[in-house]
C-alpha positions as CSV (number, residue, x, y, z in Angstrom):
1,X,0.0,0.0,0.0
2,X,2.8,2.4,0.8
3,X,4.5,1.7,-2.5
4,X,1.2,2.4,-4.3
5,X,0.9,5.8,-2.6
6,X,4.5,6.6,-3.5
7,X,3.9,5.8,-7.1
8,X,0.6,7.7,-7.5
9,X,2.0,11.2,-8.3
10,X,4.9,9.8,-10.4
11,X,2.6,7.6,-12.5
12,X,0.5,10.7,-13.4
13,X,3.6,12.8,-14.4
14,X,5.8,10.2,-16.1
15,X,5.6,7.1,-18.3
16,X,5.5,4.3,-15.8
17,X,7.2,1.1,-17.0
18,X,6.6,-1.9,-14.7
19,X,5.9,-0.9,-11.1
20,X,8.9,1.1,-10.2
21,X,10.4,2.7,-13.3
22,X,9.4,6.2,-14.5
23,X,10.5,7.8,-17.7
24,X,10.3,11.4,-18.9
25,X,9.3,11.6,-22.6
26,X,9.9,15.4,-22.4
27,X,13.6,14.9,-21.7
28,X,13.4,16.2,-18.1
29,X,16.4,14.2,-16.9
30,X,18.5,13.9,-20.1
31,X,18.2,14.3,-23.8
32,X,17.0,11.2,-25.7
33,X,19.8,9.3,-27.4
34,X,19.3,8.1,-31.0
35,X,20.2,4.4,-31.1
36,X,19.0,3.8,-34.7
37,X,16.2,1.8,-36.1
38,X,13.6,4.4,-35.2
39,X,14.3,4.0,-31.5
40,X,15.9,6.2,-28.9
41,X,17.3,5.7,-25.4
42,X,15.3,7.5,-22.7
43,X,16.5,8.3,-19.2
44,X,14.2,7.9,-16.2
45,X,14.5,6.8,-12.7
46,X,13.8,3.8,-10.4
47,X,12.0,4.5,-7.1
48,X,11.1,2.2,-4.3
49,X,10.4,2.4,-0.6
50,X,12.3,-0.4,1.2
51,X,12.6,-1.6,4.8
52,X,16.1,-1.2,6.1
53,X,18.2,-1.8,9.2
54,X,19.1,1.9,9.6
55,X,18.2,3.3,13.0
56,X,17.0,-0.1,14.2
57,X,14.4,-0.4,11.5
58,X,13.3,2.3,9.0
59,X,12.0,2.8,5.5
60,X,14.4,4.2,3.0
61,X,13.8,5.5,-0.5
62,X,15.9,3.6,-3.1
63,X,16.5,5.9,-6.0
64,X,18.6,5.1,-9.1
65,X,18.7,6.1,-12.8
66,X,16.9,3.9,-15.2
67,X,17.3,3.6,-19.0
68,X,15.2,2.0,-21.6
69,X,14.5,2.2,-25.4
70,X,11.4,3.9,-26.7
71,X,10.1,4.3,-30.3
72,X,10.6,7.7,-31.7
73,X,7.5,9.8,-32.3
74,X,8.0,10.0,-36.0
75,X,5.9,9.2,-39.2
76,X,5.9,5.6,-40.1
77,X,7.5,6.4,-43.4
78,X,10.5,7.9,-41.5
79,X,10.5,4.9,-39.2
80,X,10.8,2.5,-42.1
81,X,13.6,4.6,-43.6
82,X,15.6,4.2,-40.4
83,X,15.2,0.5,-40.6
84,X,16.2,0.3,-44.3
85,X,18.0,3.2,-46.0
86,X,17.2,1.7,-49.4
87,X,13.5,1.3,-49.1
88,X,11.4,2.7,-52.0
89,X,7.8,4.0,-51.4
90,X,7.0,4.3,-55.1
91,X,5.8,0.6,-55.4
92,X,4.5,-2.2,-53.3
93,X,7.1,-4.2,-51.3
94,X,8.0,-7.8,-52.3
95,X,6.4,-10.4,-50.0
96,X,9.7,-11.1,-48.1
97,X,10.2,-7.4,-47.2
98,X,6.5,-7.0,-46.4
99,X,6.8,-9.8,-43.8
100,X,9.9,-8.4,-42.2
101,X,8.5,-4.9,-41.9
102,X,5.2,-6.2,-40.7
103,X,7.1,-7.9,-37.8
104,X,8.7,-4.5,-36.9
105,X,5.4,-2.6,-37.0
106,X,3.1,-5.1,-35.4
107,X,1.3,-3.8,-32.2
108,X,2.7,-0.3,-32.6
109,X,0.2,2.4,-31.7
110,X,-0.2,5.1,-34.3
111,X,-2.0,8.4,-34.7
112,X,-3.4,9.6,-38.0
113,X,-2.7,13.0,-39.5
114,X,-6.3,13.4,-40.9
115,X,-8.2,12.7,-37.7
116,X,-7.8,12.5,-33.9
117,X,-8.1,8.7,-33.9
118,X,-5.4,6.3,-32.9
119,X,-4.9,2.6,-33.8
120,X,-2.8,-0.4,-33.1
121,X,-1.1,-1.9,-36.1
122,X,-2.1,-5.4,-36.9
123,X,0.1,-5.9,-39.9
124,X,1.6,-4.3,-43.1
125,X,-0.8,-5.1,-45.8
126,X,0.3,-6.7,-49.1
127,X,-1.1,-3.9,-51.3
128,X,-1.2,-0.1,-51.5
129,X,-4.2,2.3,-51.3
130,X,-4.7,2.1,-55.0
131,X,-5.2,-1.7,-55.1
132,X,-6.8,-2.3,-51.6
133,X,-10.6,-2.5,-51.9
134,X,-13.3,-2.7,-49.3
135,X,-17.1,-2.3,-49.1
136,X,-18.1,1.3,-48.6
137,X,-21.7,2.5,-47.9
138,X,-22.4,6.1,-48.9
139,X,-24.8,8.7,-47.4
140,X,-27.6,7.3,-49.5
141,X,-27.2,3.8,-48.2
142,X,-25.6,2.5,-51.4
143,X,-22.8,-0.1,-50.9
144,X,-20.0,-0.5,-53.5
145,X,-16.4,-1.6,-53.8
146,X,-14.0,1.3,-53.5
147,X,-10.2,1.4,-53.1
148,X,-8.6,3.1,-50.1
149,X,-7.3,5.8,-52.5
150,X,-10.8,6.5,-53.8
151,X,-12.2,6.6,-50.2
152,X,-9.8,9.3,-49.2
153,X,-10.6,11.3,-52.3
154,X,-14.3,11.2,-51.4
155,X,-14.2,11.6,-47.6
156,X,-10.9,13.5,-47.1
157,X,-10.5,15.6,-50.2
158,X,-7.8,17.7,-48.5
159,X,-5.6,14.7,-48.2
160,X,-3.3,14.1,-51.1
161,X,-1.6,10.7,-51.2
162,X,2.0,10.8,-52.2
163,X,2.6,7.0,-52.3
164,X,-0.6,5.4,-53.5
165,X,1.2,2.2,-54.4
166,X,3.1,1.6,-51.2
167,X,1.6,-1.0,-48.7
168,X,-1.2,0.1,-46.5
169,X,-1.3,-0.5,-42.8
170,X,-3.9,-2.9,-41.5
171,X,-5.0,-1.3,-38.2
172,X,-8.1,-3.5,-37.6
173,X,-8.8,-6.3,-35.2
174,X,-9.5,-10.0,-35.4
175,X,-13.0,-9.5,-36.7
176,X,-12.5,-6.6,-39.1
177,X,-9.8,-5.2,-41.3
178,X,-9.2,-1.4,-41.4
179,X,-6.7,-0.1,-44.0
180,X,-4.9,3.2,-43.7
181,X,-2.3,4.7,-46.0
182,X,1.1,4.3,-44.3
183,X,2.1,7.8,-45.1
184,X,-0.7,9.2,-42.9
185,X,0.4,7.5,-39.7
186,X,2.7,8.7,-36.9
187,X,4.0,6.6,-34.1
188,X,2.2,7.6,-30.8
189,X,4.5,8.8,-28.0
190,X,5.5,6.9,-24.9
191,X,5.9,3.4,-26.4
192,X,8.6,1.2,-24.9
193,X,10.4,-1.1,-27.2
194,X,9.5,-4.7,-26.3
195,X,11.1,-6.4,-29.2
196,X,14.8,-7.4,-29.0
197,X,17.3,-4.7,-30.0
198,X,19.8,-5.4,-32.7
199,X,23.5,-5.7,-31.8
200,X,24.2,-2.2,-33.2
201,X,21.3,-0.7,-31.3
202,X,22.4,-2.4,-28.0
203,X,25.9,-1.1,-28.4
204,X,24.7,2.4,-29.0
205,X,22.3,2.2,-26.1
206,X,25.0,1.0,-23.7
207,X,27.3,3.8,-24.8
208,X,24.6,6.4,-24.0
209,X,24.0,5.1,-20.5
210,X,27.6,4.7,-19.4
211,X,28.5,7.7,-17.2
212,X,31.1,8.2,-14.4
213,X,30.0,7.5,-10.8
214,X,29.9,11.1,-9.8
215,X,27.8,12.0,-12.8
216,X,25.4,9.3,-11.9
217,X,25.2,10.6,-8.3
218,X,24.5,14.1,-9.7
219,X,21.7,12.7,-11.9
220,X,20.1,10.8,-8.9
221,X,20.2,14.0,-6.8
222,X,18.6,15.9,-9.7
223,X,15.7,13.3,-9.7
224,X,15.2,13.9,-6.0
225,X,15.2,17.6,-6.5
226,X,12.8,17.6,-9.4
227,X,10.3,15.3,-7.5
228,X,10.5,17.2,-4.3
229,X,9.1,14.2,-2.3
230,X,8.4,16.2,0.8
231,X,5.7,18.2,-1.0
232,X,4.0,15.0,-2.2
233,X,0.5,15.0,-0.6
234,X,0.4,11.2,-0.5
235,X,3.6,11.0,1.4
236,X,2.5,13.9,3.7
237,X,-0.6,11.8,4.6
238,X,1.8,9.1,5.8
239,X,3.7,11.7,7.8
240,X,6.9,10.8,5.9
241,X,9.8,13.1,5.4
242,X,12.6,12.3,3.0
243,X,16.1,13.7,3.3
244,X,17.4,15.7,0.3
245,X,20.8,14.0,0.7
246,X,21.9,10.4,0.2
247,X,22.4,8.2,3.2
248,X,26.0,7.9,4.4
249,X,27.1,4.6,5.8
250,X,30.3,2.7,6.4
251,X,31.7,-0.2,4.4
252,X,34.6,-2.6,4.5
253,X,37.1,-3.7,2.0
254,X,37.7,-7.5,2.0
255,X,41.3,-8.6,1.5
256,X,41.9,-10.4,-1.8
257,X,42.5,-14.2,-1.8
258,X,45.9,-15.6,-2.9
259,X,46.0,-17.1,-6.4
260,X,48.3,-19.7,-7.8
261,X,49.3,-20.0,-11.4
262,X,51.7,-22.8,-12.1
263,X,54.2,-22.4,-9.3
264,X,53.8,-18.7,-8.8
265,X,51.5,-17.3,-6.0
266,X,50.3,-13.8,-6.2
267,X,47.7,-11.5,-4.7
268,X,45.3,-9.4,-6.9
269,X,45.9,-5.7,-6.7
270,X,42.7,-3.4,-6.9
271,X,40.8,-6.4,-8.3
272,X,43.1,-7.2,-11.1
273,X,46.2,-9.3,-11.7
274,X,48.7,-9.6,-14.5
275,X,49.0,-13.0,-15.9
276,X,51.5,-12.2,-18.6
277,X,54.7,-14.2,-18.7
278,X,53.1,-16.8,-16.4
279,X,52.0,-20.4,-17.1
280,X,48.6,-21.8,-16.6
281,X,48.1,-23.8,-13.4
282,X,47.0,-26.8,-15.6
283,X,47.2,-26.3,-19.3
284,X,44.6,-28.0,-21.4
285,X,45.5,-30.3,-24.3
286,X,44.6,-29.4,-27.8
287,X,45.5,-32.0,-30.4
288,X,43.5,-30.8,-33.4
289,X,42.6,-27.3,-34.3
290,X,41.8,-25.0,-37.2
291,X,41.5,-21.2,-37.9
292,X,38.7,-19.9,-40.1
293,X,38.9,-16.4,-41.4
294,X,35.8,-14.4,-42.4
295,X,37.2,-10.9,-42.5
296,X,36.4,-8.8,-45.5
297,X,39.8,-7.2,-45.6
298,X,41.6,-10.4,-46.4
299,X,38.9,-12.4,-48.2
300,X,36.8,-11.6,-51.3
301,X,34.0,-14.0,-50.5
302,X,33.4,-12.8,-46.9
303,X,30.4,-10.5,-47.7
304,X,28.5,-13.4,-49.2
305,X,29.0,-15.5,-46.0
306,X,28.7,-12.7,-43.4
307,X,25.0,-12.9,-42.9
308,X,25.1,-16.6,-42.2
309,X,28.4,-17.2,-40.4
310,X,27.9,-14.8,-37.5
311,X,29.1,-15.6,-34.0
312,X,25.6,-16.8,-32.9
313,X,25.3,-19.2,-35.8
314,X,28.8,-20.5,-35.2
315,X,28.1,-21.1,-31.5
316,X,24.8,-22.8,-32.3
317,X,26.4,-25.2,-34.8
318,X,29.5,-25.9,-32.7
319,X,27.9,-26.2,-29.3
320,X,24.5,-27.8,-30.0
321,X,24.9,-29.6,-33.3
322,X,28.4,-30.9,-33.8
323,X,30.1,-30.7,-30.4
324,X,33.0,-28.6,-31.6
325,X,34.6,-26.1,-29.2
326,X,34.9,-22.6,-30.8
327,X,36.4,-19.2,-29.9
328,X,35.3,-16.2,-32.0
329,X,37.6,-13.2,-32.2
330,X,36.6,-9.8,-33.6
331,X,38.9,-9.0,-36.5
332,X,39.8,-5.6,-35.1
333,X,41.3,-7.3,-32.1
334,X,43.4,-9.5,-34.4
335,X,44.8,-6.5,-36.2
336,X,45.5,-4.6,-33.0
337,X,47.3,-7.7,-31.5
338,X,47.2,-6.2,-28.0
339,X,49.0,-8.5,-25.5
340,X,46.3,-8.2,-22.8
341,X,43.6,-9.1,-25.3
342,X,45.6,-12.1,-26.4
343,X,46.0,-13.2,-22.7
344,X,42.2,-12.9,-22.2
345,X,41.5,-15.0,-25.3
346,X,44.0,-17.7,-24.2
347,X,42.3,-17.8,-20.7
348,X,39.0,-18.6,-22.4
349,X,40.4,-21.2,-24.7
350,X,42.3,-23.0,-21.9
351,X,39.2,-23.2,-19.8
352,X,37.1,-24.5,-22.7
353,X,39.5,-27.3,-23.5
354,X,39.5,-28.5,-19.9
355,X,42.5,-26.6,-18.5
356,X,42.7,-24.7,-15.2
357,X,43.9,-21.1,-15.4
358,X,44.4,-20.2,-11.7
359,X,43.3,-21.6,-8.3
360,X,42.6,-20.0,-5.0
361,X,45.1,-21.3,-2.6
362,X,44.5,-19.2,0.5
363,X,41.9,-16.9,1.9
364,X,43.2,-14.2,4.3
365,X,42.7,-15.1,8.0
366,X,40.9,-11.8,8.5
367,X,38.0,-13.2,6.4
368,X,35.9,-15.8,8.1
369,X,35.5,-18.0,5.0
370,X,32.8,-20.4,4.1
371,X,35.5,-22.8,2.7
372,X,38.1,-24.8,4.6
373,X,40.7,-25.8,2.0
374,X,41.6,-28.8,4.1
375,X,38.2,-30.4,3.5
376,X,36.5,-31.0,0.1
377,X,33.9,-28.5,-0.8
378,X,31.4,-28.2,-3.6
379,X,30.2,-25.0,-5.3
380,X,26.8,-25.0,-7.1
381,X,25.4,-22.4,-9.3
382,X,21.8,-22.4,-10.5
383,X,19.4,-20.4,-12.7
384,X,16.2,-20.8,-14.6
385,X,15.8,-19.3,-18.0
386,X,12.2,-18.3,-19.0
387,X,10.6,-17.7,-22.4
388,X,9.1,-14.1,-22.8
389,X,6.1,-13.2,-20.7
390,X,2.9,-13.4,-22.6
391,X,4.3,-15.7,-25.2
392,X,3.5,-19.3,-26.1
393,X,2.7,-21.1,-22.8
394,X,3.7,-24.4,-24.3
395,X,7.4,-23.3,-24.4
396,X,9.1,-24.7,-21.3
397,X,11.4,-22.9,-18.9
398,X,15.0,-24.3,-18.7
399,X,16.6,-25.0,-15.4
400,X,20.4,-25.4,-15.3
401,X,22.7,-26.2,-12.3
402,X,26.5,-26.5,-12.4
403,X,28.5,-28.2,-9.7
404,X,32.2,-28.4,-9.1
405,X,33.9,-31.7,-9.0
406,X,37.5,-31.0,-7.9
407,X,39.2,-29.8,-4.8
408,X,39.8,-26.3,-6.0
409,X,36.4,-25.4,-7.4
410,X,37.6,-24.9,-10.9
411,X,36.0,-27.7,-12.9
412,X,32.2,-28.0,-13.3
413,X,29.6,-30.5,-14.4
414,X,26.2,-29.4,-15.6
415,X,22.6,-30.7,-15.1
416,X,19.8,-29.1,-17.1
417,X,16.0,-29.8,-17.2
418,X,13.0,-28.5,-19.1
419,X,10.2,-27.7,-16.8
420,X,6.8,-26.0,-16.7
421,X,6.4,-22.6,-18.4
422,X,7.8,-19.8,-16.3
423,X,8.1,-21.8,-13.1
424,X,11.0,-20.3,-11.1
425,X,11.7,-23.0,-8.5
426,X,13.8,-25.9,-9.9
427,X,11.4,-28.9,-9.9
428,X,14.0,-31.7,-10.2
429,X,16.4,-30.3,-7.7
430,X,16.7,-33.6,-5.7
431,X,17.8,-35.6,-8.7
432,X,20.0,-32.8,-10.0
433,X,21.8,-32.5,-6.7
434,X,22.1,-36.3,-6.4
435,X,23.8,-36.6,-9.9
436,X,26.2,-33.8,-9.1
437,X,27.1,-35.2,-5.7
438,X,27.7,-38.7,-7.3
439,X,30.0,-37.1,-9.9
440,X,31.9,-35.2,-7.2
441,X,32.3,-38.4,-5.1
442,X,33.5,-40.3,-8.2
443,X,36.2,-37.7,-9.0
444,X,37.3,-36.7,-5.5
445,X,36.8,-40.2,-3.9
446,X,34.6,-38.7,-1.1
447,X,31.6,-36.5,-0.9
448,X,32.0,-32.8,-0.1
449,X,31.9,-31.7,3.6
450,X,30.3,-28.4,2.6
451,X,28.1,-27.2,-0.2
452,X,27.7,-23.6,-1.3
453,X,24.8,-22.8,-3.6
454,X,24.7,-19.5,-5.6
455,X,21.2,-19.1,-6.8
456,X,20.5,-16.5,-9.5
457,X,17.2,-15.1,-10.8
458,X,15.1,-15.1,-7.7
459,X,13.1,-12.0,-6.8
460,X,12.5,-11.1,-3.1
461,X,8.9,-12.2,-3.2
462,X,10.1,-15.7,-4.3
463,X,12.7,-16.1,-1.5
464,X,10.6,-18.2,0.9
465,X,9.2,-20.4,-1.8
466,X,12.5,-21.2,-3.5
467,X,14.4,-21.5,-0.3
468,X,11.9,-23.9,1.2
469,X,11.5,-26.2,-1.9
470,X,15.1,-26.2,-3.2
471,X,16.9,-26.4,0.1
472,X,14.6,-29.2,1.2
473,X,15.3,-31.0,-2.1
474,X,19.1,-30.6,-1.6
475,X,18.9,-32.0,1.9
476,X,16.9,-35.0,0.6
477,X,19.5,-35.7,-2.0
478,X,22.3,-35.6,0.7
479,X,20.3,-38.0,2.9
480,X,19.8,-40.5,0.1
481,X,23.4,-40.4,-1.0
482,X,24.4,-43.0,1.7
483,X,22.4,-46.0,2.6
484,X,22.2,-45.1,6.3
485,X,21.2,-41.5,5.7
486,X,24.2,-40.2,7.7
487,X,25.5,-37.7,5.1
488,X,24.5,-34.2,6.3
489,X,27.0,-31.7,4.9
490,X,26.8,-28.0,5.8
491,X,24.8,-26.1,3.1
492,X,25.1,-22.4,2.5
493,X,22.3,-21.1,0.2
494,X,23.0,-17.6,-1.3
495,X,20.5,-15.8,-3.5
496,X,22.4,-13.5,-5.8
497,X,20.7,-10.4,-7.2
498,X,22.3,-8.0,-9.6
499,X,19.4,-5.6,-10.5
500,X,18.7,-4.3,-7.0
501,X,19.4,-0.6,-8.0
502,X,21.4,0.1,-4.8
503,X,24.3,2.2,-5.8
504,X,27.4,2.7,-3.6
505,X,29.5,5.9,-4.1
506,X,32.8,6.8,-2.5
507,X,33.0,9.6,0.0
508,X,34.4,12.8,-1.5
509,X,37.6,12.4,0.6
510,X,38.2,8.9,-0.8
511,X,37.1,9.3,-4.4
512,X,40.3,11.2,-5.4
513,X,42.4,8.1,-4.7
514,X,40.3,5.8,-7.0
515,X,41.3,5.6,-10.6
516,X,37.8,5.2,-12.0
517,X,36.1,6.9,-9.0
518,X,34.1,3.7,-8.1
519,X,34.1,2.0,-4.8
520,X,37.2,-0.3,-4.7
521,X,36.9,-4.0,-5.5
522,X,36.1,-6.1,-2.4
523,X,33.8,-3.4,-0.9
524,X,31.1,-4.9,1.3
525,X,28.3,-3.1,3.1
526,X,26.3,-5.2,5.6
527,X,24.7,-2.5,7.8
528,X,22.1,0.4,7.6
529,X,20.9,-0.3,4.0
530,X,20.4,-4.0,4.5
531,X,17.2,-5.7,5.4
532,X,16.2,-5.3,9.1
533,X,15.6,-9.1,9.6
534,X,17.0,-11.1,6.7
535,X,20.7,-11.8,6.4
536,X,22.0,-9.9,3.4
537,X,24.9,-7.8,2.2
538,X,26.0,-5.7,-0.8
539,X,29.3,-6.7,-2.4
540,X,31.3,-5.0,-5.2
541,X,33.6,-7.9,-6.2
542,X,35.4,-6.3,-9.1
543,X,36.3,-3.0,-10.8
């Protein structure tokens, strides 16, 4: 109820996407960024009231910047030009192009230039206004077949069609078709892009959202200033007052663990370590290999193959059809030949062919670790991948769990299952855990004394359900691993969340010492902003 009251005023003023994201179509917080394809990046903010441990239990306002893609408010003709520079409006599109453009236009809301009405696009029709006919009843009650072009000449004589042969838009419904000339339609404002962005659009979108930490803090403070929460009548009714400054709290920096590569032991510095001129801890063996070049600068036939042999297609063929390990490298990185890039590529290749790059050999004594290196331990990682919401309900969700099977936690086996559409808890967790435990016991010659589960993709509302079902399933698997049911290892179940919108910024006195102005790697906060009753913490594990 408190959240609903908080959102009331903001939902009236801004475009609300989901429950907690609000976007300004009028560029209140930042100018829109053109990402191509008739779309633009729009800046808004995330706002949520959350219980916190601050002052022995309080409610804090979680504010953060939010970014998403919206369709530009432009004529459909211009939208199609941004999708395809070479499109011609002087004739009807071929069937293949019609289908592709129809997919891009479907469900878009449009306004018409000749009336106040708005429609939702059903499809791009196969014919233009000149050759699209329908039954028209005139003022005298006489019904006859007329084309869309003829209809507009009679009813809207002031409208002159420039492209009478270009495909019409079908803006009707399941029961009735309604045809409108494409050139008379404008995309209605405030429409979020729900379709998947192209790689080029994603890259442009990410570039537009990347700002330094202090600039992001300035933007968040600007959101608080523009909203002036203390003058919100709904919040006043709750007798809430909200500070105009961010909460200050204390954090700690965890010491980095010691890593071993071949015979050399070293400690990461500021979250990074230099692996140049070192040997892998355990190099993988590669007996047969080949290099395939698809770069246009060195091959004449590349352009013919480019649309087919993209990285995604290579991965699909190699990983799912033929069982061939692959490593794609962008041609620009090959030409630059940067030593650090080469090292990173070699790290990936070695791990893929079964090698071990580095191992953790010691955790500093100041850290009370979950792992005792003198006893075998097992690390699990789990997630459930869901099909799009509102899609075909017959498409299953895919649950995947990986489990380590060596004494250093560097080699992993995988178990995957298809399960009911959009069900978050892993249904076959007992069998999955059992298989991974048996694999561990076979490789290490004894079961692990401790299991650490990192569970991704669980929202806060699903915590009790997932914890109860999956933790119980894991316990059941452990009890059935031995005949007498005596196997009861310690289990630590950690739900990992990345999209929590809690941002940590360095104090002004400290920020000058940081190269990228972020909080240093290893920063942990487990007070004030955490949940008042649940055990949680915020960790920045890398740069």
